C-alpha positions in Angstrom: -97.0 5.5 -157.1 -96.5 6.0 -161.0 -100.4 7.5 -161.3 -99.3 9.7 -158.4 -96.0 10.9 -159.7 -97.8 11.6 -163.1 -100.3 13.3 -161.6 -98.3 15.6 -159.9 -95.9 16.4 -162.9 -97.1 20.0 -164.4 -98.4 20.4 -167.5 -95.9 20.0 -170.9 -95.7 23.0 -172.9 -94.7 21.8 -176.7 -92.5 25.4 -176.8 -90.2 24.5 -173.7 -89.9 20.6 -174.8 -88.7 22.0 -178.1 -86.5 24.4 -176.7 -85.1 21.7 -173.9 -84.3 19.2 -177.2 -82.8 21.8 -179.4 -80.6 23.1 -176.6 -79.5 19.3 -176.0 -78.5 18.9 -179.2 -76.5 22.1 -179.1 -74.8 21.5 -175.9 -73.7 18.0 -177.8 -72.4 19.7 -180.9 -70.6 21.9 -179.3 -69.0 19.9 -176.4 -67.7 16.9 -178.9 -65.8 19.3 -181.9 -62.5 18.9 -180.3 -62.3 16.0 -178.5 -64.9 13.2 -176.7 -67.0 14.9 -174.1 -66.8 14.2 -170.5 -68.4 11.3 -168.7 -70.6 14.0 -166.4 -71.7 15.7 -169.4 -73.3 12.9 -171.3 -74.8 11.7 -167.8 -76.0 14.7 -167.6 -77.4 15.2 -171.1 -78.8 11.5 -170.4 -80.8 12.3 -167.3 -82.3 15.6 -169.0 -83.1 13.3 -172.2 -85.1 10.5 -170.3 -86.3 12.9 -168.3 -88.1 14.7 -171.0 -88.8 11.6 -173.1 -91.3 10.5 -169.9 -92.7 13.6 -169.8 -93.5 13.1 -173.4 -94.9 9.4 -173.4 -98.0 10.6 -171.2 -98.4 14.1 -172.5 -101.4 15.6 -174.6 -100.0 18.7 -176.4 -99.9 18.8 -179.8 -97.0 17.6 -181.9 -96.3 14.8 -179.1 -95.4 12.2 -181.3 -92.9 14.0 -183.1 -91.0 15.6 -180.2 -91.4 11.7 -178.6 -89.2 10.3 -181.7 -86.6 12.9 -181.7 -85.6 12.4 -177.9 -85.1 9.1 -178.6 -83.3 9.9 -181.8 -81.2 12.4 -179.3 -80.8 9.5 -177.0 -79.5 6.9 -179.7 -76.6 10.1 -180.7 -75.7 10.2 -177.1 -74.8 5.9 -177.2 -73.4 6.6 -180.5 -71.1 9.1 -178.7 -70.1 6.7 -176.1 -69.1 4.1 -178.6 -67.0 6.6 -180.4 -65.4 7.7 -177.2 -64.7 4.3 -176.7 -63.1 3.4 -179.5 -61.0 6.6 -179.5 -59.4 5.9 -176.2 -58.9 2.6 -177.3 -57.1 3.6 -180.0 -55.3 6.8 -178.5 -53.6 5.2 -175.5 -51.2 2.8 -177.8 -51.0 4.7 -180.4 -50.1 7.5 -178.6 -46.3 7.5 -178.5 -46.1 6.9 -182.2 -49.2 8.5 -183.9 -47.5 11.4 -185.1 -44.0 10.6 -185.0 -43.1 7.8 -187.1 -43.2 7.1 -190.8 -46.2 5.1 -191.8 -45.4 2.4 -193.9 -46.8 1.6 -197.1 -47.9 5.7 -197.8 -45.9 7.5 -200.2 -43.6 9.7 -197.7 -45.1 12.7 -196.7 -44.7 16.5 -198.2 -41.7 17.0 -196.2 -39.7 14.4 -196.4 -38.7 14.7 -200.3 -36.4 17.4 -201.1 -37.8 19.8 -203.5 -38.0 19.2 -207.2 -34.9 21.1 -208.8 -36.8 23.4 -211.3 -34.7 26.1 -210.9 -31.3 24.4 -211.7 -32.5 22.7 -215.1 -35.3 25.3 -216.0 -32.8 28.3 -215.4 -29.8 26.4 -216.8 -31.2 25.4 -220.0 -32.8 29.1 -220.6 -29.8 30.9 -219.7 -29.1 31.9 -223.3 -27.1 35.1 -223.3 -24.0 35.8 -221.7 -23.7 35.7 -218.0 -22.8 39.6 -218.4 -26.2 40.2 -220.2 -28.5 38.6 -217.4 -30.1 40.9 -215.7 -30.7 40.2 -212.3 -33.4 41.0 -210.6 -33.3 43.0 -206.7 -32.8 40.2 -204.0 -33.1 37.8 -206.8 -29.5 37.0 -206.7 -28.7 33.0 -206.0 -32.1 32.4 -206.7 -31.6 30.7 -209.9 -30.0 27.4 -208.9 -30.6 25.5 -205.7 -27.8 23.8 -203.6 -25.3 21.8 -205.7 -25.9 18.2 -204.1 -30.4 19.0 -204.1 -31.1 15.9 -206.3 -34.7 15.0 -207.9 -36.0 11.9 -206.6 -38.7 10.1 -208.8 -42.0 11.0 -208.6 -44.6 8.6 -206.6 -47.8 9.6 -206.3 -49.8 9.0 -202.6 -52.1 5.8 -203.0 -55.7 7.0 -203.0 -58.1 5.5 -200.6 -61.4 4.0 -202.8 -63.7 6.8 -202.3 -67.5 5.9 -201.7 -70.3 7.3 -200.3 -71.5 11.0 -200.2 -74.3 12.7 -201.0 -74.3 13.5 -205.1 -74.0 17.4 -205.8 -77.3 18.0 -207.7 -80.4 20.7 -207.3 -79.8 22.4 -203.9 -80.7 21.0 -200.6 -83.2 21.9 -198.4 -82.6 24.7 -195.1 -81.1 22.0 -193.0 -78.7 21.0 -195.3 -77.2 23.9 -197.1 -76.6 27.1 -195.3 -73.5 28.9 -194.9 -70.5 29.9 -196.6 -68.1 32.7 -194.7 -64.8 33.9 -196.4 -62.3 34.6 -194.2 -59.6 37.1 -194.4 -56.5 35.5 -195.5 -52.7 37.4 -194.7 -51.2 40.1 -196.8 -48.4 38.6 -198.9 -46.1 40.9 -200.6 -45.5 39.9 -204.3 -42.7 39.0 -205.8 -42.3 41.5 -209.0 -41.4 39.6 -212.1 -43.2 39.3 -215.3 -46.6 37.6 -213.9 -46.1 38.8 -210.4 -47.7 42.0 -211.3 -51.0 40.2 -212.3 -51.2 36.7 -210.2 -53.6 37.9 -207.6 -57.2 37.5 -208.5 -59.0 41.2 -208.4 -61.9 42.3 -206.4 -63.9 45.0 -207.9 -63.8 48.6 -205.5 -63.0 51.9 -206.6 -59.9 52.0 -209.4 -57.1 54.4 -209.2 -56.0 56.6 -211.9 -53.8 54.0 -213.4 -56.4 51.6 -214.1 -58.8 54.8 -215.2 -56.3 55.1 -218.3 -57.0 50.8 -219.1 -59.1 49.9 -221.9 -59.3 46.6 -221.0 -59.1 44.7 -217.4 -56.6 41.1 -217.7 -58.0 38.7 -214.9 -55.2 36.0 -214.0 -57.9 33.0 -213.6 -55.5 29.7 -212.5 -51.7 28.4 -212.8 -51.2 24.6 -213.2 -47.7 23.9 -213.1 -45.8 20.7 -212.4 -44.1 17.4 -214.2 -45.3 15.4 -216.9 -46.0 11.6 -215.5 -43.8 9.8 -217.8 -40.2 10.5 -219.2 -39.3 11.5 -222.6 -43.3 12.6 -223.3 -42.1 16.1 -224.2 -43.3 15.4 -227.9 -46.8 13.5 -226.4 -47.4 17.1 -224.3 -46.6 19.0 -227.6 -49.3 17.2 -229.8 -52.1 17.4 -227.1 -51.7 20.7 -227.4 -51.7 21.0 -231.1 -54.7 18.8 -231.1 -56.9 20.6 -228.6 -55.7 23.7 -230.9 -57.4 21.4 -233.8 -60.5 21.3 -231.8 -60.9 24.8 -231.3 -60.6 25.5 -235.3 -57.3 25.9 -236.1 -55.3 24.5 -239.1 -52.6 24.0 -237.2 -49.1 23.2 -239.4 -48.1 19.8 -239.0 -44.3 20.6 -240.5 -43.6 24.1 -238.7 -45.3 23.0 -235.1 -42.1 25.0 -233.7 -43.2 28.5 -234.7 -46.3 29.8 -235.8 -48.9 32.5 -236.0 -53.0 31.4 -236.8 -56.1 33.2 -236.8 -59.5 31.8 -237.3 -62.7 33.2 -239.1 -63.9 33.3 -235.6 -62.0 35.9 -234.2 -59.3 33.0 -232.0 -56.0 33.6 -232.3 -52.7 31.4 -231.6 -48.8 31.7 -231.6 -46.5 28.9 -230.8 -42.5 30.0 -230.4 -40.1 27.3 -229.2 -36.4 26.7 -228.8 -35.4 23.5 -229.9 -31.6 23.2 -229.1 -33.0 24.3 -225.0 -35.9 21.7 -225.3 -38.2 24.6 -224.6 -41.6 25.2 -226.8 -44.4 27.8 -225.9 -47.9 28.5 -226.8 -50.4 31.0 -226.7 -54.0 30.8 -227.7 -56.9 33.2 -227.4 -60.3 32.4 -228.3 -63.1 34.8 -228.3 -65.9 34.5 -225.7 -69.1 33.4 -227.2 -71.1 34.2 -224.2 -70.0 37.9 -223.8 -68.7 40.4 -226.0 -65.5 41.8 -225.9 -63.9 38.9 -223.5 -61.5 36.5 -224.5 -59.9 33.8 -223.3 -55.4 33.5 -223.3 -54.5 29.8 -222.3 -50.8 29.7 -222.2 -48.6 26.5 -222.3 -44.8 26.7 -221.8 -43.1 22.8 -222.2 -39.9 22.1 -220.9 -37.8 19.0 -221.6 -35.6 18.1 -218.3 -35.0 15.6 -216.3 -36.7 13.4 -214.5 -39.6 14.2 -216.2 -40.5 17.3 -218.3 -42.0 20.2 -217.0 -45.5 22.3 -218.0 -47.2 25.3 -216.7 -51.0 26.4 -218.5 -52.2 29.4 -217.2 -55.6 31.1 -217.9 -56.4 34.3 -218.6 -59.6 36.2 -219.0 -59.3 39.6 -220.9 -62.2 42.1 -220.6 -63.4 45.4 -221.2 -63.3 47.6 -218.8 -65.5 47.9 -216.4 -66.8 44.4 -217.1 -68.0 42.0 -214.1 -65.3 39.5 -213.0 -65.3 36.6 -215.2 -66.6 33.1 -214.0 -63.8 30.5 -212.6 -62.6 27.4 -214.8 -60.2 24.8 -215.9 -58.9 24.9 -219.4 -59.6 21.6 -221.2 -56.1 21.4 -222.0 -54.9 20.6 -218.2 -57.4 17.9 -218.2 -56.4 16.5 -221.7 -52.7 16.5 -220.0 -54.1 14.7 -217.3 -55.9 12.1 -218.5 -53.7 11.3 -221.7 -50.0 11.8 -219.9 -50.5 12.2 -216.3 -49.5 15.2 -214.1 -47.8 15.6 -211.1 -46.8 18.5 -208.3 -43.5 19.7 -208.7 -42.7 19.7 -205.2 -44.1 17.0 -203.2 -44.9 14.5 -206.2 -48.3 14.2 -205.7 -50.8 13.1 -208.5 -53.0 16.1 -209.4 -56.5 15.5 -209.7 -55.8 11.9 -208.3 -59.6 11.7 -206.4 -60.0 12.1 -203.1 -58.3 10.5 -200.2 -60.4 9.1 -196.9 -58.7 9.6 -193.6 -60.0 6.1 -192.1 -57.0 5.0 -189.8 -54.0 5.8 -188.7 -52.1 5.6 -191.8 -54.2 8.0 -193.8 -54.4 10.4 -190.5 -50.7 10.6 -190.9 -50.6 11.4 -194.4 -53.3 14.1 -194.2 -51.5 15.9 -191.4 -48.0 15.5 -192.8 -49.9 17.4 -195.7 -51.0 20.1 -194.0 -47.7 21.0 -192.1 -45.5 20.8 -195.3 -44.0 24.1 -195.4 -43.6 23.3 -199.4 -47.4 23.1 -199.9 -48.3 25.0 -202.5 -51.7 23.8 -203.2 -54.4 24.0 -200.8 -56.1 21.5 -198.5 -59.7 20.6 -198.5 -61.1 18.3 -195.5 -64.9 17.2 -195.7 -66.4 15.8 -192.4 -68.5 13.4 -192.0 -71.6 13.5 -190.1 -75.0 11.1 -189.8 -78.3 11.7 -191.4 -81.2 9.2 -191.8 -78.6 6.7 -190.0 -76.9 6.6 -193.1 -72.9 9.0 -193.3 -72.7 11.5 -195.4 -70.9 14.3 -196.4 -72.5 18.0 -197.4 -70.7 17.6 -200.8 -69.5 14.6 -203.0 -66.1 14.1 -202.5 -65.4 12.4 -205.7 -67.6 15.6 -207.5 -65.6 17.8 -205.6 -62.1 16.3 -206.6 -62.9 16.2 -210.1 -64.4 20.2 -209.9 -61.4 21.0 -208.6 -58.9 19.2 -211.6 -56.3 18.9 -209.2 -55.9 22.8 -207.7 -56.6 21.0 -204.0 -56.3 18.0 -202.2 -59.5 16.7 -200.9 -59.5 14.6 -197.8 -62.9 12.9 -196.0 -62.5 12.8 -192.7 -64.1 9.6 -191.5 -65.9 10.2 -187.8 -64.0 7.5 -186.2 -60.5 10.0 -187.0 -62.3 13.5 -186.2 -61.1 13.5 -182.7 -57.7 12.5 -183.2 -57.7 14.9 -186.3 -59.4 17.7 -184.3 -56.6 17.3 -181.3 -53.5 17.3 -184.0 -54.6 20.8 -185.6 -56.2 22.7 -182.8 -59.6 23.9 -182.2 -59.4 26.8 -184.2 -59.5 24.5 -187.4 -61.4 21.6 -186.3 -63.9 20.0 -188.6 -66.9 18.3 -187.4 -70.5 17.8 -188.4 -71.5 18.9 -191.9 -68.4 21.3 -192.9 -65.7 21.7 -195.0 -62.3 23.5 -194.1 -59.8 24.3 -196.6 -56.6 24.7 -195.2 -54.5 27.3 -197.4 -50.4 26.7 -198.0 -48.5 27.2 -194.7 -51.0 25.9 -191.9 -49.4 26.0 -188.4 -52.2 25.3 -185.3 -51.4 28.7 -183.8 -52.9 30.3 -187.1 -55.1 33.2 -186.3 -58.8 31.7 -186.7 -60.6 32.4 -189.7 -57.0 32.0 -191.4 -58.1 28.7 -192.9 -62.4 29.1 -193.7 -64.5 26.5 -192.8 -68.4 26.4 -194.5 -70.9 24.8 -192.3 -74.5 24.7 -192.8 -75.7 27.9 -191.2 -75.8 30.9 -194.3 -75.4 28.7 -197.1 -79.3 29.5 -198.2 -79.3 33.3 -196.6 -76.3 33.5 -198.6 -78.2 32.5 -202.1 -75.9 29.8 -202.6 -76.8 25.9 -202.7 -74.1 22.6 -202.8 -73.0 23.4 -206.5 -72.9 27.4 -205.4 -70.0 26.2 -202.5 -68.2 23.8 -204.8 -67.5 26.5 -207.2 -66.6 28.8 -204.0 -63.9 26.1 -203.3 -62.6 25.9 -206.8 -62.5 30.1 -206.9 -60.2 29.9 -203.5 -58.5 27.1 -205.1 -57.3 28.9 -208.5 -56.8 32.1 -206.4 -53.8 30.5 -204.7 -52.9 28.7 -207.9 -51.9 32.0 -209.1 -49.2 32.3 -206.2 -47.0 29.9 -207.6 -46.2 32.7 -210.3 -44.9 34.5 -207.8 -41.8 31.9 -207.3 -38.4 32.8 -208.3 -38.2 28.9 -209.8 -41.1 29.0 -211.8 -41.5 27.9 -215.1 -41.2 31.3 -217.2 -44.2 32.5 -218.9 -44.7 32.8 -222.6 -43.8 36.0 -222.8 -40.1 35.9 -221.2 -39.7 32.9 -223.5 -41.0 34.9 -226.6 -38.5 37.5 -225.8 -35.5 35.2 -225.6 -36.6 34.1 -229.1 -36.2 38.1 -229.8 -33.3 37.9 -228.2 -31.7 34.9 -230.0 -33.0 36.2 -233.6 -31.4 39.7 -232.6 -27.7 37.8 -231.2 -28.0 35.8 -234.5 -28.7 39.0 -237.4 -25.3 40.6 -234.9 -23.7 37.4 -235.6 -24.4 37.8 -239.5 -23.4 41.6 -239.6 -20.2 40.5 -238.1 -19.2 37.9 -239.9 -20.3 39.8 -243.3 -17.6 42.4 -241.9 -14.7 40.0 -241.1 -15.5 38.6 -245.0 -16.1 42.0 -246.8 -19.0 41.0 -248.4 -20.7 43.2 -250.5 -22.3 46.9 -249.4 -26.1 45.9 -250.3 -25.4 42.8 -248.0 -24.4 44.4 -244.9 -26.7 47.3 -245.1 -29.5 44.4 -245.3 -28.0 42.7 -242.4 -27.6 45.8 -240.1 -30.9 46.9 -241.2 -32.4 43.8 -240.2 -30.8 44.5 -236.8 -31.8 47.9 -236.8 -35.4 46.7 -236.7 -35.4 43.9 -234.2 -33.7 46.2 -232.1 -36.2 48.5 -232.4 -39.3 46.5 -232.0 -37.3 44.8 -228.8 -37.4 48.4 -227.6 -41.0 49.3 -228.1 -41.9 45.6 -226.4 -39.9 46.3 -223.1 -41.3 49.6 -223.1 -44.9 48.6 -223.5 -44.6 45.4 -221.5 -42.9 47.7 -218.6 -45.6 49.9 -218.7 -48.2 47.5 -218.3 -46.2 45.6 -215.6 -46.5 48.6 -213.7 -50.2 49.6 -214.2 -51.1 46.0 -213.0 -48.5 46.2 -210.3 -50.5 49.6 -208.9 -53.8 48.1 -209.3 -52.8 44.4 -207.7 -51.5 46.3 -205.0 -54.3 48.6 -204.3 -57.0 46.1 -204.9 -55.5 43.5 -202.5 -55.1 45.6 -199.8 -58.9 46.6 -200.2 -59.5 42.7 -200.1 -57.9 42.3 -196.9 -59.0 44.8 -195.4 -62.5 43.9 -196.4 -62.0 40.7 -194.9 -61.0 41.5 -192.4 -63.7 43.7 -191.3 -65.9 40.8 -192.0 -64.3 38.7 -190.4 -64.2 41.0 -186.8 -68.3 41.9 -188.0 -68.9 37.7 -187.9 -67.2 37.6 -184.7 -69.2 40.1 -183.2 -72.3 38.9 -183.8 -71.6 35.3 -182.9 -70.7 36.6 -179.3 -73.8 39.4 -179.6 -76.1 36.3 -180.4 -74.5 33.9 -177.7 -75.5 36.5 -175.2 -79.0 36.4 -176.3 -79.4 33.1 -176.1 -78.1 32.6 -172.9 -80.6 36.0 -171.7 -83.4 34.3 -173.1 -82.4 31.0 -171.5 -82.1 32.5 -168.0 -85.7 34.5 -169.0 -87.2 31.6 -169.4 -88.9 29.6 -172.6 -92.2 30.7 -171.9 -94.7 32.4 -174.2 -94.8 36.0 -173.5 -98.4 37.9 -173.4 -99.8 38.8 -176.9 -101.6 42.4 -176.7 -105.0 42.6 -178.2 -104.3 46.2 -179.7 -101.4 47.6 -181.5 -100.6 50.5 -179.1 -97.3 49.2 -177.6 -96.1 47.2 -180.8 -92.4 48.4 -181.0 -92.0 48.4 -177.4 -93.4 45.2 -177.5 -91.0 43.5 -180.1 -87.8 45.4 -178.4 -88.7 43.5 -175.1 -89.2 40.0 -176.6 -88.0 39.7 -180.3 -84.4 40.9 -179.5 -83.3 41.8 -182.6 -84.4 39.0 -184.3 -87.5 40.5 -185.9 -87.1 43.8 -186.6 -90.5 46.1 -187.6 -89.5 49.2 -190.0 -91.5 52.4 -189.7 -93.5 50.9 -192.2 -94.6 48.0 -191.0 -95.8 49.8 -187.9 -97.2 52.4 -189.4 -99.0 49.4 -191.7 -100.4 47.6 -188.2 -101.9 50.5 -186.6 -103.6 51.4 -190.1 -105.1 48.3 -190.3 -108.4 46.9 -190.0 -107.0 43.4 -188.9 -109.2 41.8 -185.9 -107.5 39.3 -184.2 -104.2 41.3 -183.3 -102.9 38.5 -180.8 -102.8 36.5 -183.5 -100.4 38.6 -185.2 -98.2 39.0 -182.3 -97.8 35.1 -182.0 -96.4 35.0 -185.7 -94.1 37.7 -184.9 -92.9 35.7 -181.6 -93.1 32.2 -183.7 -90.4 34.0 -186.6 -87.9 35.3 -183.9 -88.3 31.5 -182.2 -88.7 29.1 -184.8 -87.4 30.7 -188.0 -84.6 32.8 -187.2 -82.5 30.2 -185.1 -83.4 27.9 -188.9 -82.3 30.5 -191.0 -78.9 30.9 -188.9 -78.3 27.2 -187.6 -79.7 25.1 -190.2 -82.8 23.2 -189.6 -86.9 22.7 -191.1 -88.4 22.0 -187.3 -90.2 25.4 -187.9 -92.5 23.9 -190.6 -94.3 21.8 -188.0 -95.1 25.2 -186.1 -96.0 27.0 -189.4 -98.2 23.9 -190.3 -99.8 24.3 -186.5 -100.7 27.9 -187.0 -102.2 27.5 -190.2 -99.6 29.3 -191.5 -97.6 29.2 -194.8 -94.3 30.6 -195.8 -93.0 31.6 -199.3 -91.4 34.0 -202.0 -93.8 36.6 -203.1 -92.2 36.1 -206.9 -92.7 38.7 -209.2 -94.5 42.0 -207.1 -91.0 42.0 -205.2 -89.2 43.4 -208.7 -92.0 44.5 -211.1 -91.4 48.1 -211.9 -95.2 48.4 -210.9 -95.3 47.0 -207.1 -91.8 47.6 -206.5 -92.3 50.4 -204.4 -94.7 48.9 -202.6 -92.9 46.0 -201.6 -89.7 47.5 -200.5 -88.9 49.5 -197.2 -86.2 51.1 -195.4 -83.7 49.6 -193.3 -80.5 51.1 -192.2 -79.7 54.1 -194.3 -80.5 50.9 -197.1 -84.0 49.5 -199.3 -84.6 46.1 -199.2 -87.1 44.3 -201.1 -90.3 42.1 -199.4 -89.6 39.0 -201.0 -90.8 36.6 -198.1 -93.7 36.4 -196.6 -96.0 34.4 -194.2 -99.3 33.9 -195.8 -102.5 33.1 -193.0 -106.2 33.3 -194.5 -106.4 34.8 -197.9 -110.0 35.9 -197.1 -109.6 39.7 -199.0 -111.8 41.3 -196.4 -109.0 42.9 -194.5 -110.5 42.0 -191.3 -109.9 38.4 -191.6 -107.1 37.8 -194.1 -103.5 37.6 -192.4 -100.1 38.4 -194.4 -96.7 39.4 -193.0 -93.9 40.9 -195.7 -90.5 40.3 -195.0 -86.8 40.1 -196.3 -84.3 37.9 -195.1 -81.2 40.2 -194.1 -78.0 38.7 -194.6 -75.6 41.1 -193.1 -77.7 41.0 -190.2 -79.3 37.6 -189.9 -82.7 39.1 -188.6 -85.9 38.9 -190.0 -86.8 43.0 -191.2 -90.6 43.0 -191.6 -91.8 45.6 -193.9 -95.6 45.7 -193.8 -98.1 43.4 -191.9 -101.3 41.9 -191.0 -102.8 43.0 -194.4 -102.4 41.9 -198.1 -100.3 44.3 -200.6 -101.6 44.8 -204.1 -99.7 42.8 -206.5 -99.1 42.7 -210.5 -102.0 40.5 -210.6 -104.2 42.9 -208.6 
């Protein structure tokens, strides 16, 4: 009976088997993101996979052993999924009631359980140097300088960090299967607070500038802002010494006797200024260093140190000052921040979490509760990055190395690692639109709510990283840039630590007040006319300097505010349009996939002439492979003999290569080998001025380089040699063919 059943089974097609396996894998992945799949779905997938495995056991098609092993792996994945589901349901039932409602013992209190650190009370009260009548409040800022009197400042206890183990090491780029996507999602526009630094607290983009920007000869790019509490009480002098030693490492000759106020320059053009209000416990530093790798760029680091209770407060900002029209500067964390973290320790001013404390692993109910509390906290100012755990080669891995990522972010973001067994309860709590599963990374911006619009908390997963020209280091750098941008929002808070310019302004005010007091004292004591004239001259000089400084500062603030508002709106519009385009593109691809499945997976007929090449492509390639007019002309004018083979290659690119570029995977390489083909970049010919025109084509009102090619026979006889020259179009996610099937001349020929 078995033999008869085998005889009755129709011949198995390798392409159909491959398609069936890919469909099962996609259904399993999509069906298990937000929670465990149902029993009916698991049983259906089991039946389909076992049927496919049985057919492959007796098949004689090329690649049978590879497909058979893939079917066995899928069955193992199904069994693993059943076990995960059983563990999830067993934990969920008894733990459901208290899971997200009770305090977790053994962990630090969640962020919302902590009253806000009273920065406003200690800072603003300590810096109020002038009489009340002379203090000018900004519109809408009344009462913002001090919190309620009964607000207390608790001691800072960092949340314990579970040991971080495992993960892939960040190194050279992984292959296409592991690194393929970085989609930046739209952020909701915010209205900036107009204070000394708010006008420049957003990272700029590069649209055309308005009139105020055109008048400026320099561009100022805020990079990061780190603000918090030092970990030790009484560490004010230690922190200042760390900053002075950092200056000495930069080549400054710092005076030991006058550290409270100096102006320094080095032979390399670096400059440094410090000001202080010793009686108020305030010390501030501004250092500018010349960028040796970019002409005209200077890096400005500002540090403000406040001796307040329970521990000193500190802020460090990094700004790049570049010539007008310069490219956007790279993002980095100043070494001064690293020295403070390593030498004393630094804690978040809002929730007391230790900055740069390493990743936290979500592997049980306690760590899950802590992560959810962190996400939901309305006091959170830092982003949270969640790395999901996935299986590859029978090992648990993450898309990025958690320890390396945490170190690179330098405390600008909190990193969590989501274990596979905790993925479903986590995703159930955050909602499907914010789920984290598979080989993916999600950044949760401050102010998270499960009802947030899709895309507000961006996800990076293996779909387009390679197409975007990014490797794993590029992804981690994208996370650093986003975290750095969000750190600048801290400057907009009413109770933020004052900027260096604000402290310097206070020092100038104090000097003016002291000069005025001396003049009044001299008048009362009737000192000599010469002394009075000298004092009045000093007062007038200080007053004039103050007036000029305020006028210049006001003009720059207005210009920067105008630039920021214009650039922020353009960025918001661009992100919104990009998000809509990605959503519509995804919907189109889903519909096309459904259409192809309904049509069946069999290969179409491959014509033996070029007469209807364009119509055949429209009918069978569905926009996945697009032939330009240049490609159509080159095909019809060619002398290549095996025309059906050329059609087959185009079909292969659409069916195997394009899905790999979009969704990750390297299975197409086996198909290339079966067809006797190779795929590689064309090299220097695509950019060399002698061949650039040959290796480019027009596509949708733009000129694209034909920087990839499919290589068949290298016979120089045009009847037998075979090439397909194409460009992978990132925006449209398609292959743009510019020439086939003959060789193109290169810089060597």
